[in-house]
C-alpha positions in Angstrom: 158.6 12.9 -20.8 160.3 11.6 -17.7 161.5 8.5 -19.7 162.9 10.7 -22.4 164.5 12.9 -19.7 166.1 9.8 -18.1 167.5 8.6 -21.4 169.0 12.1 -22.2 170.5 12.3 -18.7 172.1 8.9 -19.2 173.5 10.0 -22.5 174.9 13.1 -20.8 176.7 10.9 -18.2 178.2 8.7 -21.0 179.3 11.8 -22.9 180.9 13.3 -19.8 182.7 10.0 -19.2 184.1 9.9 -22.8 185.0 13.6 -22.6 187.1 13.1 -19.5 188.7 10.0 -21.0 189.6 12.1 -24.0 191.1 14.9 -21.8 193.3 12.4 -20.0 194.4 11.0 -23.3 194.6 7.5 -21.9 192.2 5.1 -23.4 193.5 2.1 -21.4 193.0 4.1 -18.1 189.5 5.1 -19.1 188.6 1.4 -19.9 190.1 0.2 -16.6 188.1 2.8 -14.6 184.9 1.7 -16.4 185.5 -2.0 -15.9 186.2 -1.4 -12.1 183.1 0.7 -11.8 181.0 -2.0 -13.6 182.3 -4.8 -11.4 181.6 -2.8 -8.2 178.1 -1.8 -9.2 177.2 -5.2 -10.7 177.9 -6.6 -7.3 175.9 -3.9 -5.6 173.0 -4.5 -8.1 173.0 -8.2 -7.7 173.1 -8.2 -3.9 171.6 -4.8 -3.1 168.4 -6.2 -1.6 170.2 -8.3 1.0 172.7 -5.5 1.8 170.1 -2.8 2.2 167.7 -4.9 4.3 170.5 -5.9 6.6 171.7 -2.3 6.9 168.3 -1.2 8.2 167.8 -4.4 10.3 164.6 -5.1 8.4 162.6 -8.1 9.8 160.8 -10.4 7.4 157.0 -10.6 7.6 155.6 -14.1 6.7 153.5 -14.1 3.5 150.8 -15.8 5.4 150.5 -12.9 7.9 147.1 -11.2 7.8 148.4 -7.7 8.5 147.2 -4.8 6.4 150.8 -4.4 5.0 150.9 -8.0 3.7 147.3 -7.9 2.4 147.9 -4.6 0.5 151.2 -5.8 -1.1 149.5 -9.0 -2.1 146.6 -7.2 -3.7 148.7 -4.8 -5.6 151.1 -7.5 -6.8 148.1 -9.4 -8.1 146.8 -6.3 -9.8 150.2 -5.6 -11.4 150.6 -9.3 -12.4 154.0 -9.6 -10.7 155.1 -12.3 -8.1 154.4 -11.5 -4.5 157.4 -9.5 -3.2 159.0 -10.3 0.2 157.7 -8.0 2.9 159.8 -6.5 5.7 159.3 -4.2 8.7 161.8 -1.7 10.0 161.6 -0.9 13.7 161.5 2.9 13.5 159.0 5.5 14.4 160.1 7.6 11.4 157.5 7.1 8.6 159.1 5.8 5.4 159.2 2.9 3.0 161.3 1.5 0.1 161.5 -1.3 -2.4 164.6 -3.1 -3.6 165.5 -6.0 -5.8 166.9 -6.3 -9.3 163.6 -7.4 -10.9 160.0 -8.4 -9.9 161.1 -12.0 -9.3 163.6 -10.8 -6.6 161.7 -7.8 -5.1 161.3 -6.8 -1.5 159.2 -4.1 0.1 160.1 -2.6 3.4 158.0 -0.3 5.6 158.8 1.3 8.9 156.6 0.7 11.9 156.1 4.5 11.9 154.5 4.7 8.5 151.9 2.0 9.5 150.9 4.1 12.5 150.2 7.4 10.6 148.7 6.3 7.3 145.3 4.9 6.6 144.8 1.9 4.4 144.2 3.9 1.2 147.3 6.1 1.8 149.4 3.0 2.5 148.2 1.4 -0.7 149.4 4.5 -2.6 152.8 4.3 -1.0 153.1 0.6 -1.8 151.9 1.2 -5.4 154.7 3.7 -5.8 157.3 1.3 -4.5 156.1 -1.6 -6.7 156.2 0.8 -9.7 159.9 1.2 -9.0 160.3 -2.6 -9.2 158.2 -2.9 -12.4 160.1 0.0 -14.1 163.5 -1.7 -13.2 164.6 1.5 -11.5 167.2 -0.4 -9.5 168.9 -1.3 -12.8 168.7 2.3 -14.1 170.2 3.7 -10.9 172.9 1.0 -11.0 173.8 2.1 -14.6 173.9 5.7 -13.5 176.1 4.8 -10.5 178.4 2.8 -12.8 179.1 5.8 -15.0 179.3 8.3 -12.1 181.6 5.8 -10.3 183.8 5.5 -13.4 184.1 9.3 -13.6 185.2 9.4 -9.9 187.8 6.8 -10.6 189.1 8.9 -13.6 189.3 11.8 -11.2 191.5 9.8 -8.9 193.7 8.8 -11.8 194.0 12.4 -12.9 195.0 13.4 -9.3 197.7 10.7 -9.1 198.9 11.6 -12.6 199.3 15.2 -11.6 201.2 14.2 -8.5 203.5 11.7 -10.1 204.3 12.9 -13.6 201.6 14.9 -15.3 198.4 14.1 -17.1 199.6 12.2 -20.1 199.7 12.9 -23.8 197.8 16.1 -23.8 199.8 17.5 -20.9 203.0 16.6 -22.6 201.9 18.3 -25.7 201.1 21.4 -23.6 197.5 21.5 -24.7 196.0 23.3 -21.7 196.7 20.5 -19.3 196.2 22.8 -16.2 192.7 23.9 -17.2 191.8 20.4 -18.3 193.0 19.0 -15.0 190.8 21.5 -13.2 187.8 20.3 -15.2 188.5 16.7 -14.4 189.2 17.2 -10.7 186.3 19.6 -9.9 183.7 20.3 -12.6 183.2 16.8 -14.1 182.6 14.9 -10.8 180.2 17.6 -9.7 178.4 17.4 -13.0 178.2 13.6 -12.8 176.7 13.8 -9.3 174.1 16.3 -10.3 173.1 14.2 -13.4 172.9 11.1 -11.3 170.6 12.8 -8.8 168.5 14.3 -11.6 167.9 10.7 -12.9 166.8 9.7 -9.4 164.3 12.6 -9.2 162.9 11.8 -12.6 162.3 8.2 -11.6 160.4 9.4 -8.5 157.9 11.3 -10.6 157.3 8.2 -12.8 156.9 6.0 -9.7 154.3 8.5 -8.3 152.4 8.4 -11.6 152.6 4.6 -11.8 151.5 4.2 -8.2 148.6 6.5 -8.6 147.5 4.6 -11.8 147.9 1.3 -10.1 145.6 2.2 -7.2 143.4 4.6 -9.1 143.7 7.1 -6.2 146.3 9.9 -6.7 145.0 11.9 -3.8 145.6 9.2 -1.2 149.2 9.0 -2.4 149.4 12.8 -2.2 148.1 12.8 1.3 150.6 10.0 2.3 153.5 12.0 0.9 152.5 15.0 2.9 152.1 13.0 6.2 155.5 11.3 5.6 157.2 14.6 4.9 155.8 16.1 8.2 156.7 12.9 10.1 160.3 12.9 8.9 160.7 16.6 9.7 159.4 16.2 13.2 160.9 12.8 14.1 162.6 12.9 17.6 165.0 10.2 16.5 165.7 10.5 12.7 166.1 7.3 10.8 169.8 6.5 10.6 170.4 6.5 6.9 173.3 5.8 4.6 173.3 8.6 2.0 174.1 6.0 -0.7 170.7 4.4 -0.1 168.6 7.5 0.4 167.2 7.3 -3.1 165.4 4.1 -2.3 163.0 5.6 0.2 159.7 7.1 -1.0 160.6 10.4 0.8 164.1 11.6 1.3 165.2 10.7 4.8 168.0 13.3 4.6 167.3 17.0 5.0 168.3 19.3 2.2 167.4 23.0 2.0 168.5 25.8 -0.3 171.5 25.0 -2.3 171.6 21.5 -0.8 168.3 20.7 -2.5 170.3 20.4 -5.8 171.9 17.3 -4.2 168.6 15.8 -3.2 167.7 12.3 -4.5 164.0 13.3 -4.5 161.9 16.1 -6.1 160.3 18.6 -3.7 157.3 17.0 -2.0 155.1 20.0 -2.8 155.8 19.5 -6.6 155.0 15.8 -6.3 151.7 16.5 -4.6 150.9 19.2 -7.2 151.3 16.6 -10.0 149.2 14.0 -8.2 146.4 16.5 -7.7 146.6 17.4 -11.4 146.2 13.7 -12.2 143.1 13.5 -10.1 141.7 16.8 -11.4 141.7 18.0 -7.8 140.6 21.5 -7.0 142.9 24.0 -5.2 140.8 23.5 -2.1 142.3 20.0 -1.5 143.6 20.0 2.0 146.8 18.2 3.1 148.8 18.6 6.3 151.4 21.4 6.3 154.3 20.6 4.0 158.0 20.7 4.9 160.0 21.7 1.9 
C-alpha cells in the first residue's frame, strides 16, 4: 500500500506541475523550469553521498575494522545480497543514523557515536537494516524525483512573481481569465501543496524502510525499541545535531523538532505510529514496554 501511495503522490506532484504550467499559459517557461530543476537535482542525486557526508564531517571506518558497527553492516549486506556499503562515524552524542548513495553499488551508511552508546547490538541491527532497505528500495532516487518536481513548481512560482511584477501573467492574464485568482494559486497554494506532497512521500518511504528492516533482521521489536530510544535521545540532547533541513529526511528519526501544525511539515511519520506498526508485525502484546516516547 505504501508503494501505491508513493506512486499516487508522485502522480499528484506531476499533475500539480502541469496545472501550474497551464495556468501560466507558457509552455516554454514550464519546460525551462523543469529542465533547470532536473539538472539541479541530477547533480544532487549523483553527488549526494559525498556532499552529505562532508556536511556532517563523517569519518570513514575501514572495512577491516572489527567494530560492532562494521560487523553488523557486513552481515546485513551479505544477507541482502548487496555490496558492502562504506561505513562512517559522525562525532555527535545525539543518537541517529542515515544511509545515502544512488544505488547499492555506491551506498554509504553513517551512524553517530551517540547511537552506538545507547543501542544494544540487536537494536543497532534493526536501525542498520532500516537504512539498508532505503538503499535497496532506491529511495534516494525517489526522493530526487519528488524534489525535481517540487523544485520545478517553486521555479514556476518565481516566474509567476516576476511576470506579475513586470507585465502580467501571460496569455490567460491578457485574456482576463481570472489572472488574479490564478496568480494567488500559483504563488501560495501550489508551492504549499507541492511541499506537503513531497513530505508525504518521504513519510511513506519511512514506513516501508521500517518494514523492510524488520523483515531483514527478523526482529521488529528491536527496531521498535531502537526508535523509541533514539526519539528520547534526540529530545533530551544537550547539544542538538546541527542539521540542514534539506537532509533531515535521510535520518532514521527526524533530527528537527516539529509539533502540532508543524508536524504536517515533518519528513518522518510519528514515532509512536511507527512503533505500533512494528509491534503489529511481531504480533506483540499491548504489554510490550518501551521507553517514554516523545511525539
